[in-house]
PyMOL commands that place a pseudoatom at each C-alpha (Angstrom):
pseudoatom trace, name=CA, resn=MET, resi=1, chain=A, elem=C, hetatm=0, pos=[7.066, -36.739, 132.107]
pseudoatom trace, name=CA, resn=GLY, resi=2, chain=A, elem=C, hetatm=0, pos=[5.494, -36.828, 135.571]
pseudoatom trace, name=CA, resn=GLY, resi=3, chain=A, elem=C, hetatm=0, pos=[4.013, -33.885, 137.358]
pseudoatom trace, name=CA, resn=VAL, resi=4, chain=A, elem=C, hetatm=0, pos=[3.633, -32.815, 140.911]
pseudoatom trace, name=CA, resn=ILE, resi=5, chain=A, elem=C, hetatm=0, pos=[0.331, -33.521, 142.575]
pseudoatom trace, name=CA, resn=ALA, resi=6, chain=A, elem=C, hetatm=0, pos=[-0.708, -30.761, 144.934]
pseudoatom trace, name=CA, resn=GLY, resi=7, chain=A, elem=C, hetatm=0, pos=[-3.860, -29.734, 146.665]
pseudoatom trace, name=CA, resn=ARG, resi=8, chain=A, elem=C, hetatm=0, pos=[-6.549, -31.534, 148.593]
pseudoatom trace, name=CA, resn=VAL, resi=9, chain=A, elem=C, hetatm=0, pos=[-8.539, -34.572, 147.604]
pseudoatom trace, name=CA, resn=ALA, resi=10, chain=A, elem=C, hetatm=0, pos=[-11.966, -35.556, 148.929]
pseudoatom trace, name=CA, resn=ILE, resi=11, chain=A, elem=C, hetatm=0, pos=[-12.401, -39.307, 149.255]
pseudoatom trace, name=CA, resn=VAL, resi=12, chain=A, elem=C, hetatm=0, pos=[-16.139, -39.855, 148.848]
pseudoatom trace, name=CA, resn=GLY, resi=13, chain=A, elem=C, hetatm=0, pos=[-17.143, -43.052, 150.584]
pseudoatom trace, name=CA, resn=ASP, resi=14, chain=A, elem=C, hetatm=0, pos=[-18.131, -44.650, 153.838]
pseudoatom trace, name=CA, resn=TYR, resi=15, chain=A, elem=C, hetatm=0, pos=[-14.836, -45.335, 155.607]
pseudoatom trace, name=CA, resn=ASP, resi=16, chain=A, elem=C, hetatm=0, pos=[-14.478, -48.677, 157.348]
pseudoatom trace, name=CA, resn=ALA, resi=17, chain=A, elem=C, hetatm=0, pos=[-11.181, -49.337, 159.154]
pseudoatom trace, name=CA, resn=GLY, resi=18, chain=A, elem=C, hetatm=0, pos=[-11.810, -53.072, 158.680]
pseudoatom trace, name=CA, resn=ASN, resi=19, chain=A, elem=C, hetatm=0, pos=[-11.940, -52.695, 154.894]
pseudoatom trace, name=CA, resn=GLU, resi=20, chain=A, elem=C, hetatm=0, pos=[-8.518, -53.416, 153.407]
pseudoatom trace, name=CA, resn=THR, resi=21, chain=A, elem=C, hetatm=0, pos=[-9.111, -51.212, 150.364]
pseudoatom trace, name=CA, resn=HIS, resi=22, chain=A, elem=C, hetatm=0, pos=[-9.948, -48.248, 152.594]
pseudoatom trace, name=CA, resn=THR, resi=23, chain=A, elem=C, hetatm=0, pos=[-6.804, -48.591, 154.712]
pseudoatom trace, name=CA, resn=ALA, resi=24, chain=A, elem=C, hetatm=0, pos=[-4.760, -49.091, 151.514]
pseudoatom trace, name=CA, resn=THR, resi=25, chain=A, elem=C, hetatm=0, pos=[-6.292, -45.911, 150.077]
pseudoatom trace, name=CA, resn=ASP, resi=26, chain=A, elem=C, hetatm=0, pos=[-5.221, -43.998, 153.188]
pseudoatom trace, name=CA, resn=SER, resi=27, chain=A, elem=C, hetatm=0, pos=[-1.714, -45.462, 152.974]
pseudoatom trace, name=CA, resn=GLY, resi=28, chain=A, elem=C, hetatm=0, pos=[-1.410, -44.570, 149.293]
pseudoatom trace, name=CA, resn=PHE, resi=29, chain=A, elem=C, hetatm=0, pos=[-2.380, -40.952, 149.797]
pseudoatom trace, name=CA, resn=GLU, resi=30, chain=A, elem=C, hetatm=0, pos=[-0.077, -40.676, 152.814]
pseudoatom trace, name=CA, resn=HIS, resi=31, chain=A, elem=C, hetatm=0, pos=[2.809, -42.237, 150.888]
pseudoatom trace, name=CA, resn=ALA, resi=32, chain=A, elem=C, hetatm=0, pos=[2.248, -39.791, 148.011]
pseudoatom trace, name=CA, resn=GLY, resi=33, chain=A, elem=C, hetatm=0, pos=[2.112, -36.837, 150.405]
pseudoatom trace, name=CA, resn=ILE, resi=34, chain=A, elem=C, hetatm=0, pos=[-1.387, -35.876, 149.281]
pseudoatom trace, name=CA, resn=ASP, resi=35, chain=A, elem=C, hetatm=0, pos=[-3.789, -34.253, 151.737]
pseudoatom trace, name=CA, resn=ALA, resi=36, chain=A, elem=C, hetatm=0, pos=[-7.003, -36.293, 151.587]
pseudoatom trace, name=CA, resn=ASP, resi=37, chain=A, elem=C, hetatm=0, pos=[-10.185, -36.245, 153.646]
pseudoatom trace, name=CA, resn=TRP, resi=38, chain=A, elem=C, hetatm=0, pos=[-12.860, -38.940, 153.796]
pseudoatom trace, name=CA, resn=ILE, resi=39, chain=A, elem=C, hetatm=0, pos=[-16.404, -37.653, 153.368]
pseudoatom trace, name=CA, resn=ALA, resi=40, chain=A, elem=C, hetatm=0, pos=[-19.163, -40.108, 154.243]
pseudoatom trace, name=CA, resn=THR, resi=41, chain=A, elem=C, hetatm=0, pos=[-21.951, -40.311, 151.695]
pseudoatom trace, name=CA, resn=ASP, resi=42, chain=A, elem=C, hetatm=0, pos=[-24.644, -39.956, 154.350]
pseudoatom trace, name=CA, resn=GLU, resi=43, chain=A, elem=C, hetatm=0, pos=[-23.045, -36.675, 155.476]
pseudoatom trace, name=CA, resn=LEU, resi=44, chain=A, elem=C, hetatm=0, pos=[-22.151, -35.311, 152.033]
pseudoatom trace, name=CA, resn=ALA, resi=45, chain=A, elem=C, hetatm=0, pos=[-23.339, -31.890, 150.965]
pseudoatom trace, name=CA, resn=VAL, resi=46, chain=A, elem=C, hetatm=0, pos=[-22.083, -31.065, 147.471]
pseudoatom trace, name=CA, resn=GLU, resi=47, chain=A, elem=C, hetatm=0, pos=[-21.120, -27.563, 148.620]
pseudoatom trace, name=CA, resn=ALA, resi=48, chain=A, elem=C, hetatm=0, pos=[-18.554, -29.205, 150.930]
pseudoatom trace, name=CA, resn=LEU, resi=49, chain=A, elem=C, hetatm=0, pos=[-16.631, -30.409, 147.852]
pseudoatom trace, name=CA, resn=ALA, resi=50, chain=A, elem=C, hetatm=0, pos=[-15.805, -26.868, 146.674]
pseudoatom trace, name=CA, resn=PRO, resi=51, chain=A, elem=C, hetatm=0, pos=[-12.444, -26.548, 148.494]
pseudoatom trace, name=CA, resn=TYR, resi=52, chain=A, elem=C, hetatm=0, pos=[-11.101, -29.804, 147.041]
pseudoatom trace, name=CA, resn=ASP, resi=53, chain=A, elem=C, hetatm=0, pos=[-8.874, -29.992, 143.983]
pseudoatom trace, name=CA, resn=GLY, resi=54, chain=A, elem=C, hetatm=0, pos=[-9.909, -33.542, 143.118]
pseudoatom trace, name=CA, resn=LEU, resi=55, chain=A, elem=C, hetatm=0, pos=[-12.323, -36.312, 144.075]
pseudoatom trace, name=CA, resn=TRP, resi=56, chain=A, elem=C, hetatm=0, pos=[-11.699, -39.994, 144.681]
pseudoatom trace, name=CA, resn=ILE, resi=57, chain=A, elem=C, hetatm=0, pos=[-14.798, -42.174, 144.723]
pseudoatom trace, name=CA, resn=ALA, resi=58, chain=A, elem=C, hetatm=0, pos=[-13.868, -44.873, 147.208]
pseudoatom trace, name=CA, resn=PRO, resi=59, chain=A, elem=C, hetatm=0, pos=[-14.308, -48.571, 146.536]
pseudoatom trace, name=CA, resn=SER, resi=60, chain=A, elem=C, hetatm=0, pos=[-16.764, -50.785, 148.394]
pseudoatom trace, name=CA, resn=SER, resi=61, chain=A, elem=C, hetatm=0, pos=[-20.278, -49.902, 147.462]
pseudoatom trace, name=CA, resn=PRO, resi=62, chain=A, elem=C, hetatm=0, pos=[-23.089, -50.026, 148.248]
pseudoatom trace, name=CA, resn=TYR, resi=63, chain=A, elem=C, hetatm=0, pos=[-22.779, -46.597, 149.732]
pseudoatom trace, name=CA, resn=ARG, resi=64, chain=A, elem=C, hetatm=0, pos=[-25.010, -45.491, 152.573]
pseudoatom trace, name=CA, resn=ASN, resi=65, chain=A, elem=C, hetatm=0, pos=[-26.268, -42.758, 150.223]
pseudoatom trace, name=CA, resn=MET, resi=66, chain=A, elem=C, hetatm=0, pos=[-25.778, -43.716, 146.576]
pseudoatom trace, name=CA, resn=GLU, resi=67, chain=A, elem=C, hetatm=0, pos=[-27.472, -40.504, 145.382]
pseudoatom trace, name=CA, resn=ALA, resi=68, chain=A, elem=C, hetatm=0, pos=[-24.853, -38.421, 147.221]
pseudoatom trace, name=CA, resn=ALA, resi=69, chain=A, elem=C, hetatm=0, pos=[-22.031, -40.420, 145.625]
pseudoatom trace, name=CA, resn=LEU, resi=70, chain=A, elem=C, hetatm=0, pos=[-23.557, -39.870, 142.184]
pseudoatom trace, name=CA, resn=GLU, resi=71, chain=A, elem=C, hetatm=0, pos=[-24.021, -36.163, 142.942]
pseudoatom trace, name=CA, resn=ALA, resi=72, chain=A, elem=C, hetatm=0, pos=[-20.304, -35.913, 143.803]
pseudoatom trace, name=CA, resn=ILE, resi=73, chain=A, elem=C, hetatm=0, pos=[-19.453, -37.498, 140.439]
pseudoatom trace, name=CA, resn=ARG, resi=74, chain=A, elem=C, hetatm=0, pos=[-21.801, -35.082, 138.669]
pseudoatom trace, name=CA, resn=HIS, resi=75, chain=A, elem=C, hetatm=0, pos=[-20.201, -32.166, 140.550]
pseudoatom trace, name=CA, resn=ALA, resi=76, chain=A, elem=C, hetatm=0, pos=[-16.747, -33.177, 139.303]
pseudoatom trace, name=CA, resn=ARG, resi=77, chain=A, elem=C, hetatm=0, pos=[-17.875, -33.814, 135.731]
pseudoatom trace, name=CA, resn=GLU, resi=78, chain=A, elem=C, hetatm=0, pos=[-19.725, -30.513, 135.386]
pseudoatom trace, name=CA, resn=ARG, resi=79, chain=A, elem=C, hetatm=0, pos=[-16.947, -28.412, 136.922]
pseudoatom trace, name=CA, resn=GLY, resi=80, chain=A, elem=C, hetatm=0, pos=[-13.911, -30.121, 135.378]
pseudoatom trace, name=CA, resn=VAL, resi=81, chain=A, elem=C, hetatm=0, pos=[-12.666, -31.377, 138.743]
pseudoatom trace, name=CA, resn=PRO, resi=82, chain=A, elem=C, hetatm=0, pos=[-10.280, -34.342, 138.422]
pseudoatom trace, name=CA, resn=LEU, resi=83, chain=A, elem=C, hetatm=0, pos=[-12.065, -37.541, 139.424]
pseudoatom trace, name=CA, resn=VAL, resi=84, chain=A, elem=C, hetatm=0, pos=[-10.972, -41.121, 140.077]
pseudoatom trace, name=CA, resn=GLY, resi=85, chain=A, elem=C, hetatm=0, pos=[-13.461, -43.912, 140.675]
pseudoatom trace, name=CA, resn=THR, resi=86, chain=A, elem=C, hetatm=0, pos=[-12.404, -47.355, 141.800]
for i in range(1, 86): cmd.bond("trace and resi %d" % i, "trace and resi %d" % (i + 1))
show_as sticks, trace
zoom trace
């Protein structure tokens, strides 16, 4: 029933090593063997999302740039890119 997850995932959010959900997110991706990169909302350019096969909208808002986070969600929705929001 299960499938193999392959490819790269962009984690859209403002990483904080002191945030337990952020370190758990890193651990989960590492445990699953999925290549994931954090992209800070205040540094996000939607064009930078093109090489990713999926997007994860990280927990712990407010984001430094809420508009960029929403633009990433719009990017995924309009292009059929798999998206998870927590």
